[in-house]
N, C-alpha and C positions, 0 to 999 in steps of 0.2 A: 742695855737693851732699850731702845726707844719706847716711849709711852705712846699708846694709842689714844687718839682724841675722839671723843664722841660728841656729837652735836646735841645741844640742848633743845628742849622743845620751844623755847622762846626765840631761838635763832630763826632767822628768815631762811626760806627755802633757797638753796643754791641753784642758780640758773647755770646750766653748762655753757651758755653763751657769754655770761659775764663773770664767770669764776676766775679767780686769779691763778697764779702759778701754784701747782701742787707742792706741798711740803714733803720732802723725802726724808727717810730716816737718817740718811747721811748728812742732811743739812741741819738737823737739830743740834743744839748745843750739847756739850758734854755734860753728863750728869755729875752732881757733886760727888766727890770721892773717887771718881774714875781716874785711872792712870792715863797719862797722856800717851797718845799713840806715837811710836817711834818710827822714824822713816826707815824703810827697808834698807838692809845692808847691801852695799854694792858687791856683787859677785864677779867672778872672772868673766871676762868677755869671751864667750865661746864662739869659735868660728864655725861656719857651716860644715857639716860633715863632709869630709873628703877634701877640704881646702888645706893647702900647706900652711904651716905656721900656727894653726889653731891648737887649742889646748884640749885635752881629752875631757869627756863629760864626767869622768869620775877618776879619782886618784888611783894609782897602782895599788893593788892589794894581792892577796894570795888566792882570790876566788878562781875556781875552775868550773867551767860549765859542765853539766852532767853529760856523760857520753853513753852511747848504746853499746851493747855487747858486740864483740867482733863476729863477722860472718864472711862467708866466701862468695858473696855476690859480686859478679862482674857485670858491669853495664854492657848491654849489647852493642856490638860494633856495627857501624854503618857500612863497613867494607865487606862483611861476610853475609852470605845468604841466610835468611831466617830459618831457624830450626823447625822441623815438622811439629804440627800441633799434637798435643798429648790428649788421649781420650780420658774421660773421667773414670772413676772407679767401677761404675756399673757397665762399662763397655759401650755406652751410648755416645753418639757423636756430639761434639761440643756445640754450644748454642750458636756459634758463629759459622757452623758448617752450612753449606747451601741446602735449601729445601729439597731440591731435586735429588741430592745424595741421600737424604734421610728417607725419601720415598722409594728408593730403588728396590728395596726388598719387597715392598708391596706390589710394585709393578711386575716383578718376576713371579710372584704368587698368582697375580691375575692372569698372566700369560699361561702359567701352568694349568690353572683351572680351565681356561678357554681351550687348551689343547686336549685336556681330558674329556670335556664336553663334546668336542669335535670328534674324538675317537669313538665315544659312545654312540653318537648320532650315526657315524659312518657304519658302525657294526650293526645297528638296528636297521639301517636302510639296506645294507649289503646282504643281510641274512635272507630276507624274502626274495631278493633278486637271484641269489645263488640257488634258492629252492626252486624258483621258476625255471632257471636255466637247467637245473637237474631234471625237472619234470619234462621240459621241452626236449632234452636230449633223450630221455627215456621214450617219449612219444615218437620222436624221429626214428629211434632204433626199432621200436615195435612196428611203426609204419613200414620201415624198410623190410622187416621180416615178413609183414603181410604181403607186400608187393612181390617179394621173392617167392612167396607161396603162390600168389595168383599167377604170376608169370613163371610158370613152371620151367625149370631149367632142363627141359628134355632135349634130346638131340634132334637134329633136323629130320631124321627118319620118322620119329614119332609124330611131329607136327605135320609132316607131309602125309602121313597116314590119315590124320584127322581131316585134312583139307580134301584128300581124295574121296573120303566117304561122303562129305558134304556135297562135293561137286557131282558125285554119282547120283545122289538123290535129286538135286536140282535139275540136272540134265534129263533124268528120267521123267520128271514132271513136265518139262518143256518139250519133250521129244515129239509129242503128237499134238500140234496146235489145233488140228481140225476135229479131233475126237477124244482127246485124252481127258483125264479127270479134271485137270485144271480148266480145260476148255468148257466142260460141262458146268463147272462151278461158276464161271463168269457168265455164261449164257443164261443160267438159271437166275443169277443175281439181277441181270438186266430185265428179264421178263417180269419178275416179281416187283421190281421197282416201278416199271411202267404201269403195271396193273394197279398198284397201290396209289400212285400219285395221279396218273392220267385217267384211270378208269378203264383202260384198254390194255390188252396184252400186246407183246411185241408183234405177234402175227397179225392181230386185228388192226394195228397201226401201219402195217406194211414194212416193219423194221425187221431185218434179218439178224436175230440174236446170235445165231451160230457164226455167221460171217464176222460179226463184231468180236466174238470170243476168239475166233481164229486169228483175227488181226491183233488183238491184245496180247495173246500168247506169243505170237511171232515177233512182236516188238520188244519182247522181254530178253534181257541179257544179265549175266551175273559174273562175279569174280570173287574168289576167296581172299581173305586178308588175315591169315594167321589163326591160331587157336591154341588151347592149352588143356592139358590133362589134369583133372583134379585128383587123380590117383585114388579115387574111390569108385571106379567103374563108370564115371561120367566125364564128359568133356564138352567144350564149347568151341565153335568155329564162327568167325566173323565173316559176313558176306556183304558185298556191295551189289545192289540190284538196280537196274534201270527198267522201269515198267510204266505203262500208261496209267493214269489215275482214273479208273472207271467211274468212281463216284463224281468226280468233277465233271467228266464228260456228260454224265446223265443230267446234272443240274444245268449245265450250259445248254443242252438240247431242250430242257423243260421250259425255258423262257419262251422259245418260239412255239413249241408244241401246245403248251397250255393256252396261249392266246388264240392260236388257230382253232383249237377244238371249241373254245367258248364262243368264238365268233360264228361258228357253224352249228352251234347248239348241239354239240356232241359231248354228252355227259357220261357215256359208258356205264360203268357199274354204279354210278351215283344216281342213276335214274331207272325207274321200274320199266319203262318202255324205251330204253336207249336204242337209237337207230345205229346200224353199222355204218362204217365209212364206205364211201364209194371208192372205186379204183383210183379215180383222180385224187380224192382226198387222201387215200393211203399213199399215193406217190408223193404228195406234198409233205406228208408227215415223215416219210422215209428220207426225203431230201433235207428236211430240217435237222434230222438226227445226224445224217452224214456230214453236214456242214460243221456240226459241233465236234465230230470226231476229227475231221481234218484240221480244225483250229487247235485241238489239244496237242497233237504231236505224240512223240514216244515217251515223254516224261523225263524226269531227272534222276540222277544216281543218288540212292539213299543207303545207309548202312543198317544192317540187321544182324541177328545172331541165330545160330542153330544149336540145339542141344543134341548131344550124341550119347549113346550108351554102349558099353562093351558087352558083346554077346559072342560067346564061343571064340574068344581071343580076336574078335573083329569088331570094328566100330560101325555102328548103324545109326542113321538119323532118326530121331524120335518123330513119329507121325504127327502128333499134335503140334509139335514145334514147327514142322514144315507147313502145316495148314495155317497156323497163326502168322507165319512169315508171309504167305501169299495174300492173306487178308489185309495185312499192313501194306504190302507192296502195291496192291491194286486199290486200296482204300474201299474194300467191300463192306461198308458200314450199312 
């Protein structure tokens, strides 16, 4: 073993730039008593592995390399299609299986849940609709029954009997335009209206109320338009009537009459010392009224109804219903 040399303190510092060649252990002389080194023995000249003529790296002996136990493994053939993959023991797909295959069951569950939700919603929506349809059908059925009750399914003879009774009452009221009850009603209405608004009666103004009532009744016509029996001793008949509108005629005449009376200082009942109209003034007032009548005409057709009652197996028109009908037809307000 070579000895290590230590520098003494008195030795000068070694400068790396002027230092000599380093002494290596292999360059030191042999120690006393050491055996001389022998040159290495020359061995066989091995040829590179695999070249012909070379010698083996080791001499022949009885060494045998360890072997594994026998098994029946056959290497897969490249000429045959690959065998199907085997599932693991828990039945889950192998790790190499596509992600879409592993999620297929989840997708089916989602679709099933969506279908159940859709069915629940459909049932909740359909139930109220079915209830409304049922109620509507019941209402229609009840309405149909009501209509069948109102439009009584009587034979033509019964309906004709109702219309004949109504026609008889109307014809009787219109039969005497010059002196009948209807004539008196219209003449009285005109006289009261003139006295209330103008301050003079029809006679004081020179207006012939009777002639006007006769004209109004004679201009009246009617026609029946069916009826029905309520089967409780009462019935109704519909009537179309054409009659002059007496109320409209009065107000149309009032426009000229009122101005004329005020211009001539004729206040009638509105003054304590009202002066009567002269003959000329009465003639002017009558002419103004006649102009309003001529402009009115016969009026238009309007529909009304008459109530009837069964008396001694015969239909009779109710008196109050007949009076109300004429009030409406002539507008005797």
